[in-house]
FILUMTOR-755488 format. One record per atom (N, C-alpha, C): residue in three letters; x, y, z. Coordinates in steps of 0.2 Angstrom, whole numbers, padded with zeros to 4 digits, always signed. Layout:
residues N
ALAXYZ ...
***
This chain:
residues 120
MET+0300-0060-0043 MET+0293-0062-0046 MET+0294-0069-0048 ARG+0288-0073-0047 ARG+0288-0080-0049 ARG+0282-0081-0053 GLY+0282-0086-0058 GLY+0276-0088-0061 GLY+0272-0093-0058 LEU+0266-0093-0057 LEU+0262-0098-0053 LEU+0257-0100-0058 ARG+0257-0107-0060 ARG+0252-0110-0065 ARG+0247-0113-0062 GLY+0241-0113-0066 GLY+0235-0117-0064 GLY+0231-0118-0070 ALA+0227-0123-0070 ALA+0222-0125-0075 ALA+0216-0129-0073 THR+0211-0128-0076 THR+0205-0132-0074 THR+0201-0133-0081 THR+0196-0137-0080 THR+0191-0138-0086 THR+0184-0136-0084 VAL+0180-0135-0089 VAL+0173-0135-0087 VAL+0169-0140-0091 GLU+0163-0142-0089 GLU+0159-0147-0092 GLU+0154-0144-0097 GLU+0153-0138-0096 GLU+0148-0134-0101 GLU+0150-0127-0102 ASN+0149-0125-0108 ASN+0151-0118-0110 ASN+0145-0113-0108 THR+0145-0112-0102 THR+0141-0107-0099 THR+0145-0102-0095 ALA+0143-0095-0095 ALA+0146-0090-0091 ALA+0147-0093-0083 GLU+0142-0095-0081 GLU+0142-0098-0074 GLU+0147-0103-0072 ALA+0148-0108-0077 ALA+0153-0113-0076 ALA+0160-0111-0077 ILE+0161-0106-0082 ILE+0167-0103-0083 ILE+0170-0099-0077 TRP+0165-0095-0075 TRP+0167-0091-0069 TRP+0168-0095-0063 ALA+0164-0100-0061 ALA+0165-0104-0055 ALA+0172-0108-0056 ALA+0173-0111-0062 ALA+0179-0114-0062 ALA+0185-0110-0062 THR+0185-0104-0065 THR+0191-0099-0064 THR+0192-0097-0057 GLN+0186-0096-0053 GLN+0187-0093-0047 GLN+0190-0099-0042 GLU+0187-0105-0043 GLU+0190-0111-0039 GLU+0197-0112-0040 VAL+0200-0112-0046 VAL+0207-0113-0047 VAL+0211-0107-0045 VAL+0209-0101-0046 VAL+0213-0095-0043 VAL+0213-0095-0036 ARG+0207-0097-0032 ARG+0207-0097-0025 ARG+0212-0102-0023 GLU+0212-0108-0026 GLU+0216-0113-0024 GLU+0224-0112-0025 MET+0225-0108-0030 MET+0232-0106-0032 MET+0235-0101-0026 LEU+0230-0097-0024 LEU+0232-0092-0019 LEU+0233-0095-0012 LEU+0228-0100-0011 LEU+0228-0103-0004 LEU+0235-0108-0004 GLN+0236-0112-0009 GLN+0241-0117-0008 GLN+0248-0113-0008 ASN+0249-0107-0010 ASN+0255-0104-0010 ASN+0255-0097-0006 ASP+0250-0097-0002 ASP+0250-0091+0003 ASP+0251-0084+0000 ILE+0247-0083-0005 ILE+0248-0077-0009 ILE+0242-0072-0008 ASP+0244-0066-0007 ASP+0239-0061-0006 ASP+0238-0057-0013 THR+0232-0055-0014 THR+0231-0052-0020 THR+0235-0046-0021 GLU+0237-0043-0016 GLU+0242-0037-0016 GLU+0248-0039-0019 ASP+0250-0045-0019 ASP+0257-0048-0022 ASP+0256-0050-0029 ILE+0250-0049-0032 ILE+0250-0052-0039 ILE+0251-0046-0044 GLY+0256-0047-0048 GLY+0258-0042-0053 GLY+0253-0042-0059 ALA+0251-0047-0061 ALA+0247-0048-0067 ALA+0244-0055-0067 ALA+0238-0056-0070 ALA+0236-0063-0071 ALA+0234-0064-0078 ILE+0236-0069-0081 ILE+0234-0071-0088 ILE+0230-0077-0088 PHE+0225-0077-0092 PHE+0220-0082-0093 PHE+0220-0084-0100 SER+0220-0091-0102 SER+0219-0093-0108 SER+0213-0098-0108 ALA+0210-0098-0114 ALA+0204-0103-0114 ALA+0204-0106-0121 THR+0202-0113-0121 THR+0202-0116-0128 THR+0196-0113-0132 GLU+0197-0114-0139 GLU+0192-0111-0143 GLU+0185-0113-0142 ASP+0183-0118-0138 ASP+0176-0120-0137 ASP+0173-0117-0131 ILE+0177-0112-0128 ILE+0175-0108-0122 ILE+0173-0101-0125 THR+0167-0100-0126 THR+0164-0094-0129 THR+0159-0090-0125 ALA+0157-0093-0120 ALA+0151-0090-0116 ALA+0153-0084-0111 ALA+0160-0084-0109 ALA+0162-0078-0105 ALA+0170-0078-0105 PHE+0172-0073-0103 PHE+0179-0072-0102 PHE+0181-0075-0095 PRO+0186-0079-0094 PRO+0188-0082-0088 PRO+0190-0076-0083 ALA+0194-0071-0086 ALA+0196-0065-0081 ALA+0190-0062-0078 SER+0184-0062-0082 SER+0178-0058-0079 SER+0176-0062-0072 GLY+0177-0069-0072 GLY+0176-0073-0066 GLY+0181-0071-0061 ALA+0187-0070-0062 ALA+0192-0069-0057 ALA+0191-0062-0054 ARG+0189-0057-0059 ARG+0187-0050-0057 ARG+0182-0050-0051 LYS+0178-0055-0050 LYS+0173-0055-0045 LYS+0176-0057-0038 LEU+0182-0060-0038 LEU+0185-0062-0032 LEU+0187-0056-0028 PRO+0186-0056-0021 PRO+0189-0051-0017 PRO+0196-0049-0018 GLY+0198-0043-0019 GLY+0205-0041-0020 GLY+0207-0040-0027 PHE+0203-0043-0031 PHE+0205-0043-0038 PHE+0203-0036-0042 ASP+0200-0032-0039 ASP+0198-0026-0042 ASP+0203-0022-0046 MET+0210-0022-0043 MET+0215-0018-0046 MET+0220-0023-0049 VAL+0220-0029-0049 VAL+0224-0034-0052 VAL+0224-0033-0060 PRO+0229-0032-0063 PRO+0229-0032-0071 PRO+0227-0039-0073 LEU+0222-0040-0077 LEU+0219-0046-0079 LEU+0219-0046-0087 PHE+0221-0052-0090 PHE+0221-0052-0097 PHE+0219-0059-0100 ASP+0214-0059-0104 ASP+0212-0066-0108 ASP+0215-0066-0114 THR+0216-0073-0116 THR+0219-0074-0123 THR+0216-0081-0125 ARG+0217-0083-0131 ARG+0214-0089-0134 ARG+0220-0094-0134 GLN+0219-0100-0132 GLN+0224-0105-0133 GLN+0225-0107-0140 ILE+0231-0109-0143 ILE+0231-0111-0150 ILE+0227-0118-0150 ALA+0224-0119-0156 ALA+0221-0125-0157 ALA+0226-0130-0160 VAL+0227-0135-0155 VAL+0231-0141-0157 VAL+0227-0147-0157 GLU+0228-0151-0163 GLU+0224-0157-0163 GLU+0225-0162-0158 GLY+0220-0164-0155 GLY+0220-0169-0149 GLY+0221-0165-0142 ALA+0221-0159-0142 ALA+0222-0155-0136 ALA+0216-0156-0131 MET+0217-0155-0125 MET+0211-0155-0120 MET+0206-0150-0122 GLU+0199-0152-0122 GLU+0194-0147-0123 GLU+0192-0144-0117 ARG+0188-0138-0118 ARG+0185-0134-0112 ARG+0190-0133-0107 CYS+0196-0131-0108 CYS+0201-0130-0103 CYS+0203-0122-0102 ILE+0204-0120-0096 ILE+0206-0114-0094 ILE+0212-0114-0091 ARG+0217-0110-0093 ARG+0224-0110-0090 ARG+0225-0103-0087 VAL+0229-0103-0082 VAL+0230-0097-0078 VAL+0238-0096-0077 LEU+0240-0090-0077 LEU+0247-0089-0076 LEU+0247-0083-0071 LEU+0248-0083-0065 LEU+0249-0078-0060 LEU+0256-0076-0060 LEU+0258-0069-0060 LEU+0264-0067-0059 LEU+0264-0064-0052 VAL+0268-0067-0048 VAL+0267-0065-0041 VAL+0274-0063-0037 ASP+0274-0058-0033 ASP+0279-0057-0028 ASP+0279-0062-0023 THR+0284-0066-0022 THR+0284-0071-0017 THR+0291-0073-0015 PRO+0292-0075-0008 PRO+0299-0077-0007 PRO+0300-0084-0008 LEU+0295-0088-0011 LEU+0296-0095-0012 LEU+0301-0096-0018 LYS+0305-0101-0018 LYS+0309-0103-0023 LYS+0305-0106-0028 GLN+0307-0107-0035 GLN+0303-0110-0040 GLN+0301-0117-0038 ARG+0306-0121-0035 ARG+0304-0128-0033 ARG+0299-0128-0028 ASP+0298-0123-0024 ASP+0293-0123-0019 ASP+0286-0121-0021 ILE+0285-0118-0027 ILE+0279-0116-0029 ILE+0274-0122-0030 LYS+0268-0121-0028 LYS+0263-0127-0029 LYS+0258-0125-0035 HIS+0260-0127-0041 HIS+0255-0126-0046 HIS+0249-0130-0046 VAL+0243-0128-0048 VAL+0237-0131-0046 VAL+0233-0133-0053 PHE+0232-0139-0054 PHE+0228-0142-0059 PHE+0222-0146-0057 LEU+0216-0143-0059 LEU+0210-0146-0056 LEU+0206-0149-0062 GLY+0201-0154-0060 GLY+0197-0157-0065 GLY+0201-0161-0070 ARG+0199-0161-0076 ARG+0203-0165-0081 ARG+0210-0162-0082 ALA+0211-0156-0081 ALA+0217-0152-0082 ALA+0223-0156-0078 ALA+0221-0159-0072 ALA+0226-0163-0068 ALA+0230-0167-0073 ASN+0227-0170-0078 ASN+0231-0174-0083 ASN+0236-0170-0087 LEU+0236-0164-0087 LEU+0241-0160-0091 LEU+0248-0160-0087 ARG+0248-0161-0081 ARG+0254-0161-0077 ARG+0254-0167-0072 PRO+0254-0173-0075 PRO+0254-0179-0070 PRO+0260-0179-0065 ASP+0266-0176-0067 ASP+0272-0175-0063 ASP+0271-0171-0057 LEU+0265-0168-0057 LEU+0264-0163-0051 LEU+0259-0167-0046 LYS+0256-0172-0048 LYS+0251-0175-0043 LYS+0254-0177-0036 ASP+0260-0179-0036 ASP+0263-0182-0029 ASP+0266-0176-0026 LYS+0266-0170-0028 LYS+0270-0165-0025 LYS+0265-0160-0021 
***
């Protein structure tokens, strides 16, 4: 089992924006790592305290194949100066990929969280 990380940001605190951003980052995580939903053990979503209009996991639940994936939402700790309106994702997946071969996905302003991954 491997941890696959992703993050994204939303420009507005609406259910539609939260669900769309969550679906986009999750789809990209699965695509870039050739992961099938049957191989996901669990998915954990966290959101900054300024995201209040919807649960990110409820957006993921709408994706094909996510009806039986265990999903969990949590609040990110409030750290002074931290990125606003940020959704983070951790997928626990069964994959033959080695840790160094996993492609973590950071979209929108969240790409600034891991500049070391931009060229990988």
